[in-house]
BALOBA-1460 file (C-alpha; in Angstrom, 3 decimals):
// residues 319
<rec num="1" residu="m" x="205.676" y="57.994" z="40.773"/>
<rec num="2" residu="r" x="204.479" y="55.239" z="38.457"/>
<rec num="3" residu="v" x="206.260" y="51.914" z="38.809"/>
<rec num="4" residu="r" x="206.113" y="48.323" z="37.619"/>
<rec num="5" residu="v" x="204.670" y="45.987" z="40.226"/>
<rec num="6" residu="l" x="204.651" y="42.187" z="40.388"/>
<rec num="7" residu="l" x="201.697" y="40.952" z="42.460"/>
<rec num="8" residu="v" x="201.498" y="37.495" z="44.062"/>
<rec num="9" residu="g" x="198.404" y="36.335" z="45.934"/>
<rec num="10" residu="c" x="196.489" y="39.455" z="44.912"/>
<rec num="11" residu="s" x="193.858" y="37.883" z="42.654"/>
<rec num="12" residu="g" x="191.058" y="37.428" z="45.203"/>
<rec num="13" residu="f" x="189.257" y="39.400" z="47.883"/>
<rec num="14" residu="v" x="191.962" y="42.006" z="48.582"/>
<rec num="15" residu="g" x="193.033" y="42.108" z="44.955"/>
<rec num="16" residu="r" x="189.551" y="43.180" z="43.858"/>
<rec num="17" residu="g" x="190.221" y="46.448" z="45.636"/>
<rec num="18" residu="l" x="193.990" y="46.706" z="45.275"/>
<rec num="19" residu="v" x="194.484" y="46.065" z="41.560"/>
<rec num="20" residu="p" x="191.990" y="48.742" z="40.367"/>
<rec num="21" residu="l" x="193.508" y="51.265" z="42.795"/>
<rec num="22" residu="l" x="197.061" y="50.675" z="41.570"/>
<rec num="23" residu="l" x="195.937" y="50.868" z="37.937"/>
<rec num="24" residu="e" x="194.131" y="54.123" z="38.689"/>
<rec num="25" residu="q" x="197.398" y="55.480" z="40.079"/>
<rec num="26" residu="g" x="199.106" y="54.655" z="36.784"/>
<rec num="27" residu="h" x="201.234" y="51.665" z="37.799"/>
<rec num="28" residu="h" x="202.040" y="48.789" z="35.420"/>
<rec num="29" residu="l" x="201.000" y="45.483" z="37.008"/>
<rec num="30" residu="t" x="201.865" y="41.831" z="36.465"/>
<rec num="31" residu="l" x="199.465" y="39.532" z="38.316"/>
<rec num="32" residu="v" x="200.855" y="36.059" z="39.083"/>
<rec num="33" residu="s" x="198.176" y="33.487" z="39.862"/>
<rec num="34" residu="r" x="197.542" y="29.763" z="39.692"/>
<rec num="35" residu="t" x="194.298" y="30.492" z="37.843"/>
<rec num="36" residu="a" x="194.336" y="31.245" z="34.134"/>
<rec num="37" residu="n" x="192.480" y="34.573" z="34.121"/>
<rec num="38" residu="p" x="192.184" y="36.129" z="37.602"/>
<rec num="39" residu="l" x="190.022" y="39.239" z="37.952"/>
<rec num="40" residu="a" x="188.729" y="38.419" z="34.466"/>
<rec num="41" residu="a" x="186.258" y="41.304" z="34.359"/>
<rec num="42" residu="l" x="189.086" y="43.790" z="34.823"/>
<rec num="43" residu="q" x="190.707" y="44.602" z="31.488"/>
<rec num="44" residu="h" x="193.401" y="47.265" z="31.279"/>
<rec num="45" residu="p" x="196.364" y="47.846" z="28.940"/>
<rec num="46" residu="q" x="198.720" y="48.136" z="31.932"/>
<rec num="47" residu="l" x="197.637" y="44.822" z="33.479"/>
<rec num="48" residu="q" x="199.450" y="41.608" z="32.528"/>
<rec num="49" residu="r" x="198.578" y="38.149" z="33.832"/>
<rec num="50" residu="l" x="200.922" y="35.197" z="34.235"/>
<rec num="51" residu="q" x="199.639" y="31.757" z="35.212"/>
<rec num="52" residu="a" x="202.038" y="30.012" z="37.595"/>
<rec num="53" residu="d" x="202.133" y="28.414" z="41.027"/>
<rec num="54" residu="p" x="204.350" y="30.811" z="43.001"/>
<rec num="55" residu="a" x="204.873" y="28.215" z="45.763"/>
<rec num="56" residu="q" x="206.857" y="26.038" z="43.348"/>
<rec num="57" residu="p" x="210.528" y="27.016" z="42.911"/>
<rec num="58" residu="a" x="210.365" y="25.646" z="39.368"/>
<rec num="59" residu="s" x="207.870" y="28.366" z="38.447"/>
<rec num="60" residu="w" x="210.502" y="30.996" z="39.159"/>
<rec num="61" residu="q" x="212.853" y="29.355" z="36.691"/>
<rec num="62" residu="r" x="210.505" y="30.211" z="33.841"/>
<rec num="63" residu="s" x="211.903" y="32.908" z="31.597"/>
<rec num="64" residu="d" x="208.646" y="34.900" z="31.421"/>
<rec num="65" residu="l" x="208.209" y="35.015" z="35.196"/>
<rec num="66" residu="m" x="211.831" y="35.895" z="35.884"/>
<rec num="67" residu="a" x="211.690" y="38.583" z="33.183"/>
<rec num="68" residu="a" x="208.645" y="40.091" z="34.880"/>
<rec num="69" residu="l" x="210.384" y="39.946" z="38.279"/>
<rec num="70" residu="s" x="213.538" y="41.516" z="36.859"/>
<rec num="71" residu="a" x="211.508" y="44.340" z="35.301"/>
<rec num="72" residu="a" x="209.554" y="44.997" z="38.502"/>
<rec num="73" residu="d" x="210.308" y="47.979" z="40.699"/>
<rec num="74" residu="a" x="208.229" y="46.456" z="43.510"/>
<rec num="75" residu="v" x="206.691" y="43.141" z="44.586"/>
<rec num="76" residu="i" x="203.500" y="42.713" z="46.598"/>
<rec num="77" residu="n" x="203.086" y="39.252" z="48.156"/>
<rec num="78" residu="l" x="199.773" y="38.498" z="49.885"/>
<rec num="79" residu="a" x="199.710" y="34.778" z="49.099"/>
<rec num="80" residu="g" x="197.877" y="32.472" z="51.475"/>
<rec num="81" residu="e" x="194.917" y="30.104" z="51.571"/>
<rec num="82" residu="p" x="191.970" y="31.406" z="53.664"/>
<rec num="83" residu="i" x="192.381" y="30.610" z="57.348"/>
<rec num="84" residu="a" x="188.829" y="30.319" z="58.665"/>
<rec num="85" residu="e" x="186.778" y="28.815" z="55.857"/>
<rec num="86" residu="q" x="187.084" y="25.097" z="56.557"/>
<rec num="87" residu="r" x="188.224" y="22.535" z="59.115"/>
<rec num="88" residu="w" x="191.931" y="22.351" z="59.841"/>
<rec num="89" residu="t" x="192.614" y="18.818" z="58.741"/>
<rec num="90" residu="p" x="196.293" y="17.839" z="58.555"/>
<rec num="91" residu="a" x="196.138" y="18.381" z="54.784"/>
<rec num="92" residu="h" x="194.626" y="21.847" z="55.173"/>
<rec num="93" residu="r" x="197.180" y="22.817" z="57.805"/>
<rec num="94" residu="q" x="199.909" y="21.891" z="55.351"/>
<rec num="95" residu="l" x="198.193" y="23.945" z="52.649"/>
<rec num="96" residu="l" x="198.037" y="26.944" z="54.981"/>
<rec num="97" residu="r" x="201.791" y="26.673" z="55.533"/>
<rec num="98" residu="d" x="202.788" y="25.944" z="51.943"/>
<rec num="99" residu="s" x="200.706" y="28.738" z="50.451"/>
<rec num="100" residu="r" x="202.382" y="31.290" z="52.701"/>
<rec num="101" residu="i" x="205.813" y="30.041" z="53.684"/>
<rec num="102" residu="r" x="206.827" y="28.132" z="50.553"/>
<rec num="103" residu="t" x="205.548" y="30.925" z="48.305"/>
<rec num="104" residu="t" x="207.492" y="33.584" z="50.194"/>
<rec num="105" residu="e" x="210.595" y="31.384" z="50.361"/>
<rec num="106" residu="a" x="210.514" y="30.746" z="46.594"/>
<rec num="107" residu="l" x="209.852" y="34.409" z="45.820"/>
<rec num="108" residu="v" x="212.735" y="35.690" z="47.947"/>
<rec num="109" residu="a" x="215.062" y="33.079" z="46.462"/>
<rec num="110" residu="a" x="214.094" y="34.307" z="42.992"/>
<rec num="111" residu="i" x="214.807" y="37.916" z="43.984"/>
<rec num="112" residu="a" x="218.199" y="36.859" z="45.364"/>
<rec num="113" residu="a" x="219.013" y="35.089" z="42.102"/>
<rec num="114" residu="l" x="218.700" y="38.325" z="40.131"/>
<rec num="115" residu="p" x="221.690" y="40.616" z="39.558"/>
<rec num="116" residu="a" x="221.719" y="43.376" z="42.174"/>
<rec num="117" residu="q" x="220.823" y="46.057" z="39.627"/>
<rec num="118" residu="s" x="217.750" y="44.077" z="38.501"/>
<rec num="119" residu="r" x="216.180" y="43.450" z="41.894"/>
<rec num="120" residu="p" x="212.954" y="45.213" z="42.935"/>
<rec num="121" residu="a" x="213.395" y="48.124" z="45.308"/>
<rec num="122" residu="v" x="210.697" y="46.985" z="47.740"/>
<rec num="123" residu="l" x="208.909" y="43.813" z="48.834"/>
<rec num="124" residu="i" x="205.558" y="44.287" z="50.586"/>
<rec num="125" residu="s" x="204.611" y="41.000" z="52.225"/>
<rec num="126" residu="g" x="201.557" y="39.951" z="54.156"/>
<rec num="127" residu="s" x="201.248" y="38.488" z="57.613"/>
<rec num="128" residu="a" x="198.345" y="38.534" z="60.092"/>
<rec num="129" residu="v" x="197.427" y="39.695" z="63.576"/>
<rec num="130" residu="g" x="197.356" y="36.016" z="64.477"/>
<rec num="131" residu="f" x="201.084" y="36.569" z="65.069"/>
<rec num="132" residu="y" x="200.230" y="37.701" z="68.607"/>
<rec num="133" residu="g" x="198.089" y="34.749" z="69.628"/>
<rec num="134" residu="t" x="194.764" y="35.488" z="71.320"/>
<rec num="135" residu="s" x="193.873" y="37.376" z="74.476"/>
<rec num="136" residu="a" x="190.786" y="38.904" z="76.045"/>
<rec num="137" residu="t" x="192.801" y="41.541" z="77.934"/>
<rec num="138" residu="a" x="196.201" y="42.238" z="76.336"/>
<rec num="139" residu="r" x="196.866" y="45.059" z="73.877"/>
<rec num="140" residu="f" x="199.363" y="44.332" z="71.122"/>
<rec num="141" residu="e" x="201.742" y="46.712" z="69.372"/>
<rec num="142" residu="e" x="204.324" y="45.886" z="66.720"/>
<rec num="143" residu="s" x="206.928" y="45.369" z="69.438"/>
<rec num="144" residu="s" x="204.804" y="42.770" z="71.274"/>
<rec num="145" residu="p" x="206.140" y="39.183" z="71.216"/>
<rec num="146" residu="a" x="204.652" y="36.380" z="69.170"/>
<rec num="147" residu="g" x="202.057" y="34.076" z="70.643"/>
<rec num="148" residu="g" x="202.482" y="30.338" z="70.997"/>
<rec num="149" residu="d" x="199.566" y="28.834" z="69.061"/>
<rec num="150" residu="l" x="199.483" y="27.434" z="65.542"/>
<rec num="151" residu="l" x="198.591" y="30.714" z="63.856"/>
<rec num="152" residu="a" x="201.342" y="32.557" z="65.708"/>
<rec num="153" residu="e" x="203.873" y="29.934" z="64.641"/>
<rec num="154" residu="l" x="202.603" y="30.179" z="61.065"/>
<rec num="155" residu="c" x="202.925" y="33.972" z="60.990"/>
<rec num="156" residu="t" x="206.361" y="33.887" z="62.619"/>
<rec num="157" residu="a" x="207.712" y="31.504" z="59.988"/>
<rec num="158" residu="w" x="205.991" y="33.476" z="57.198"/>
<rec num="159" residu="e" x="207.566" y="36.742" z="58.320"/>
<rec num="160" residu="a" x="210.979" y="35.119" z="58.727"/>
<rec num="161" residu="e" x="210.983" y="34.149" z="55.047"/>
<rec num="162" residu="a" x="210.055" y="37.700" z="54.015"/>
<rec num="163" residu="r" x="212.842" y="39.147" z="56.170"/>
<rec num="164" residu="r" x="215.398" y="37.139" z="54.220"/>
<rec num="165" residu="a" x="214.925" y="39.799" z="51.538"/>
<rec num="166" residu="e" x="216.038" y="42.654" z="53.820"/>
<rec num="167" residu="p" x="219.662" y="42.635" z="52.578"/>
<rec num="168" residu="l" x="218.301" y="42.735" z="49.012"/>
<rec num="169" residu="c" x="215.616" y="45.444" z="49.116"/>
<rec num="170" residu="r" x="213.313" y="47.439" z="51.386"/>
<rec num="171" residu="v" x="210.892" y="45.062" z="53.120"/>
<rec num="172" residu="v" x="207.476" y="45.994" z="54.522"/>
<rec num="173" residu="i" x="205.542" y="43.345" z="56.478"/>
<rec num="174" residu="l" x="201.852" y="43.963" z="57.139"/>
<rec num="175" residu="r" x="200.155" y="42.108" z="59.990"/>
<rec num="176" residu="i" x="196.665" y="42.320" z="58.574"/>
<rec num="177" residu="g" x="193.530" y="42.196" z="60.697"/>
<rec num="178" residu="i" x="189.979" y="41.271" z="59.667"/>
<rec num="179" residu="v" x="189.436" y="42.942" z="56.295"/>
<rec num="180" residu="l" x="185.993" y="44.490" z="55.842"/>
<rec num="181" residu="a" x="184.292" y="44.693" z="52.460"/>
<rec num="182" residu="a" x="180.846" y="43.570" z="51.375"/>
<rec num="183" residu="d" x="181.897" y="41.159" z="48.639"/>
<rec num="184" residu="g" x="183.993" y="38.754" z="50.713"/>
<rec num="185" residu="g" x="185.752" y="37.969" z="53.956"/>
<rec num="186" residu="a" x="183.974" y="37.915" z="57.297"/>
<rec num="187" residu="l" x="181.599" y="40.756" z="56.436"/>
<rec num="188" residu="g" x="180.593" y="39.120" z="53.169"/>
<rec num="189" residu="k" x="179.520" y="36.009" z="55.108"/>
<rec num="190" residu="m" x="177.661" y="38.001" z="57.755"/>
<rec num="191" residu="l" x="175.678" y="40.281" z="55.462"/>
<rec num="192" residu="p" x="173.144" y="37.786" z="54.024"/>
<rec num="193" residu="v" x="172.264" y="36.531" z="57.509"/>
<rec num="194" residu="f" x="171.870" y="40.039" z="58.917"/>
<rec num="195" residu="r" x="169.787" y="41.188" z="55.959"/>
<rec num="196" residu="l" x="167.362" y="38.365" z="56.691"/>
<rec num="197" residu="g" x="167.063" y="39.554" z="60.280"/>
<rec num="198" residu="f" x="168.883" y="36.583" z="61.843"/>
<rec num="199" residu="g" x="172.205" y="38.257" z="62.607"/>
<rec num="200" residu="g" x="174.062" y="38.500" z="65.848"/>
<rec num="201" residu="p" x="177.478" y="38.133" z="67.435"/>
<rec num="202" residu="i" x="179.525" y="34.981" z="67.028"/>
<rec num="203" residu="g" x="180.290" y="33.184" z="70.286"/>
<rec num="204" residu="d" x="179.992" y="35.193" z="73.494"/>
<rec num="205" residu="g" x="180.589" y="38.493" z="71.681"/>
<rec num="206" residu="r" x="183.386" y="39.530" z="74.051"/>
<rec num="207" residu="q" x="186.269" y="38.647" z="71.760"/>
<rec num="208" residu="w" x="188.241" y="41.492" z="70.215"/>
<rec num="209" residu="m" x="187.981" y="42.184" z="66.490"/>
<rec num="210" residu="s" x="190.992" y="44.028" z="65.087"/>
<rec num="211" residu="w" x="189.732" y="45.108" z="61.681"/>
<rec num="212" residu="i" x="190.610" y="47.292" z="58.708"/>
<rec num="213" residu="s" x="188.458" y="48.297" z="55.768"/>
<rec num="214" residu="r" x="189.631" y="46.945" z="52.442"/>
<rec num="215" residu="r" x="189.767" y="50.515" z="51.173"/>
<rec num="216" residu="d" x="192.227" y="51.512" z="53.902"/>
<rec num="217" residu="l" x="194.284" y="48.338" z="53.472"/>
<rec num="218" residu="c" x="194.655" y="48.998" z="49.757"/>
<rec num="219" residu="r" x="195.538" y="52.637" z="50.421"/>
<rec num="220" residu="l" x="198.136" y="51.485" z="52.945"/>
<rec num="221" residu="i" x="199.736" y="49.111" z="50.453"/>
<rec num="222" residu="a" x="199.834" y="51.855" z="47.811"/>
<rec num="223" residu="t" x="201.377" y="54.256" z="50.347"/>
<rec num="224" residu="a" x="204.057" y="51.743" z="51.396"/>
<rec num="225" residu="l" x="204.787" y="51.139" z="47.728"/>
<rec num="226" residu="a" x="205.519" y="54.800" z="47.067"/>
<rec num="227" residu="d" x="206.993" y="56.032" z="50.367"/>
<rec num="228" residu="a" x="210.480" y="54.748" z="51.203"/>
<rec num="229" residu="a" x="209.949" y="55.771" z="54.844"/>
<rec num="230" residu="y" x="207.812" y="52.658" z="55.256"/>
<rec num="231" residu="a" x="210.026" y="49.740" z="56.290"/>
<rec num="232" residu="g" x="209.748" y="46.894" z="58.761"/>
<rec num="233" residu="t" x="206.609" y="45.544" z="60.398"/>
<rec num="234" residu="y" x="203.252" y="47.301" z="60.707"/>
<rec num="235" residu="n" x="199.928" y="46.336" z="62.244"/>
<rec num="236" residu="a" x="197.542" y="46.758" z="59.319"/>
<rec num="237" residu="v" x="194.464" y="47.395" z="61.444"/>
<rec num="238" residu="g" x="192.209" y="50.358" z="62.087"/>
<rec num="239" residu="p" x="192.748" y="52.588" z="65.127"/>
<rec num="240" residu="q" x="189.612" y="51.394" z="66.970"/>
<rec num="241" residu="p" x="189.411" y="47.623" z="67.517"/>
<rec num="242" residu="c" x="186.030" y="46.558" z="68.895"/>
<rec num="243" residu="r" x="184.309" y="43.640" z="70.555"/>
<rec num="244" residu="m" x="182.417" y="41.190" z="68.342"/>
<rec num="245" residu="a" x="179.132" y="42.200" z="70.008"/>
<rec num="246" residu="d" x="179.795" y="45.857" z="69.142"/>
<rec num="247" residu="l" x="180.578" y="44.967" z="65.527"/>
<rec num="248" residu="a" x="177.362" y="42.958" z="65.258"/>
<rec num="249" residu="a" x="175.325" y="45.760" z="66.818"/>
<rec num="250" residu="a" x="176.870" y="48.340" z="64.472"/>
<rec num="251" residu="l" x="176.136" y="46.151" z="61.456"/>
<rec num="252" residu="g" x="172.538" y="45.675" z="62.584"/>
<rec num="253" residu="r" x="172.092" y="49.441" z="62.930"/>
<rec num="254" residu="c" x="173.694" y="50.021" z="59.546"/>
<rec num="255" residu="l" x="171.253" y="47.625" z="57.861"/>
<rec num="256" residu="g" x="168.245" y="48.477" z="60.012"/>
<rec num="257" residu="r" x="168.003" y="44.858" z="61.132"/>
<rec num="258" residu="p" x="168.090" y="43.136" z="64.530"/>
<rec num="259" residu="s" x="171.411" y="41.758" z="65.782"/>
<rec num="260" residu="l" x="170.305" y="39.692" z="68.749"/>
<rec num="261" residu="l" x="170.717" y="36.068" z="67.667"/>
<rec num="262" residu="p" x="174.239" y="34.903" z="68.470"/>
<rec num="263" residu="v" x="175.902" y="32.057" z="66.583"/>
<rec num="264" residu="p" x="176.724" y="29.524" z="69.342"/>
<rec num="265" residu="a" x="180.403" y="28.657" z="69.576"/>
<rec num="266" residu="p" x="179.784" y="24.871" z="69.422"/>
<rec num="267" residu="v" x="178.003" y="25.262" z="66.070"/>
<rec num="268" residu="l" x="180.941" y="27.116" z="64.574"/>
<rec num="269" residu="q" x="183.416" y="24.628" z="66.034"/>
<rec num="270" residu="l" x="181.421" y="21.793" z="64.485"/>
<rec num="271" residu="l" x="181.636" y="23.469" z="61.081"/>
<rec num="272" residu="l" x="185.222" y="24.727" z="61.185"/>
<rec num="273" residu="g" x="187.032" y="22.766" z="63.873"/>
<rec num="274" residu="d" x="190.253" y="24.553" z="64.795"/>
<rec num="275" residu="g" x="189.481" y="27.249" z="62.220"/>
<rec num="276" residu="a" x="186.692" y="28.535" z="64.489"/>
<rec num="277" residu="k" x="189.276" y="30.042" z="66.862"/>
<rec num="278" residu="v" x="189.903" y="32.838" z="64.343"/>
<rec num="279" residu="v" x="186.454" y="34.298" z="65.055"/>
<rec num="280" residu="l" x="185.767" y="32.882" z="68.535"/>
<rec num="281" residu="e" x="189.004" y="34.219" z="70.009"/>
<rec num="282" residu="g" x="190.618" y="37.517" z="69.211"/>
<rec num="283" residu="q" x="193.238" y="40.070" z="70.036"/>
<rec num="284" residu="q" x="193.257" y="43.837" z="70.533"/>
<rec num="285" residu="v" x="195.875" y="45.080" z="68.082"/>
<rec num="286" residu="l" x="196.844" y="48.737" z="67.650"/>
<rec num="287" residu="p" x="198.413" y="50.387" z="64.555"/>
<rec num="288" residu="v" x="201.065" y="52.242" z="66.541"/>
<rec num="289" residu="r" x="203.680" y="52.553" z="63.795"/>
<rec num="290" residu="l" x="201.146" y="53.644" z="61.169"/>
<rec num="291" residu="q" x="199.902" y="56.397" z="63.438"/>
<rec num="292" residu="q" x="203.458" y="57.469" z="64.203"/>
<rec num="293" residu="q" x="204.093" y="57.839" z="60.474"/>
<rec num="294" residu="g" x="200.900" y="59.810" z="59.992"/>
<rec num="295" residu="f" x="198.902" y="57.329" z="57.943"/>
<rec num="296" residu="h" x="195.324" y="58.610" z="57.626"/>
<rec num="297" residu="f" x="192.509" y="56.084" z="57.978"/>
<rec num="298" residu="e" x="189.473" y="56.984" z="55.911"/>
<rec num="299" residu="d" x="187.495" y="54.310" z="57.775"/>
<rec num="300" residu="g" x="188.699" y="54.656" z="61.343"/>
<rec num="301" residu="e" x="185.439" y="53.944" z="63.184"/>
<rec num="302" residu="i" x="183.447" y="50.727" z="62.865"/>
<rec num="303" residu="s" x="179.983" y="52.196" z="62.160"/>
<rec num="304" residu="a" x="181.292" y="54.458" z="59.400"/>
<rec num="305" residu="a" x="183.431" y="51.656" z="57.977"/>
<rec num="306" residu="l" x="180.459" y="49.280" z="57.799"/>
<rec num="307" residu="a" x="178.244" y="51.949" z="56.238"/>
<rec num="308" residu="a" x="180.873" y="52.653" z="53.578"/>
<rec num="309" residu="a" x="181.463" y="48.963" z="52.904"/>
<rec num="310" residu="t" x="177.799" y="48.033" z="52.580"/>
<rec num="311" residu="s" x="176.970" y="50.994" z="50.357"/>
<rec num="312" residu="a" x="179.954" y="50.208" z="48.133"/>
<rec num="313" residu="g" x="178.877" y="46.582" z="48.074"/>
<rec num="314" residu="t" x="175.693" y="47.438" z="46.160"/>
<rec num="315" residu="s" x="177.721" y="47.542" z="42.950"/>
<rec num="316" residu="p" x="179.276" y="44.351" z="41.595"/>
<rec num="317" residu="a" x="183.013" y="44.094" z="42.005"/>
<rec num="318" residu="p" x="185.301" y="42.705" z="39.310"/>
<rec num="319" residu="r" x="185.997" y="39.005" z="39.667"/>
């Protein structure tokens, strides 16, 4: 079934995989972004771009944006500034909150303002495995309680705003793990170092990495878009979380390079401050609900996922 989709926060790393997939499936897309021409290299007659700041309620009072929302059968909201790319100054902490919580709040308010017959049928909204806090020993399912650190509080508030749409439409919340693709995210930062032969685990290597390939994440979003059986919260992670040391070793084998030089935790903390906890601490998260619903992971094992990602990464992706 081909539908009209409004996409928010889908113009970067995940969007580079998601938007081409949805276009290939025949959907009509409207991409809302603060930048003037996101994914500029991607030109398609069924792709429309609107420049707006979705965190500002005033943006949703614009006639063109509300017309696009009214025409949409579905909304995908993955808005959020990157978590682990700079120090968590007070200003950056506020940006992390505003980009997620204010955007989702403004979006849901705009959906509520539409006549019932004009509202989208489904809202797919992002969250993160940081919801659970960190642990070296616990295993987390969708029913597990929230943690008590800053990221857990952020995810809890983010999800609460998305759930305000539940009386209005079907809501799917994805607690996304570390997304693997060669042209961005954690893997994109690791690849140049490993290719030079200086790669290794970050920190002590014992922390859990709950990961998903970008290909599988995009397939999951497309599946949740089309299948009304998907509703509620899902752990958007692969079925085999691994330790950081195992991920580094698998990447070294994939590239034929050593993986013995760890990045000391104090170095990362000096560079990223509080943001270092995202990669120095972890959580073992399991995709219980996805497996119950029969979702098939094409990249379910870390070595195969890394091999697929690095081979795909030899071709330039649209930006």
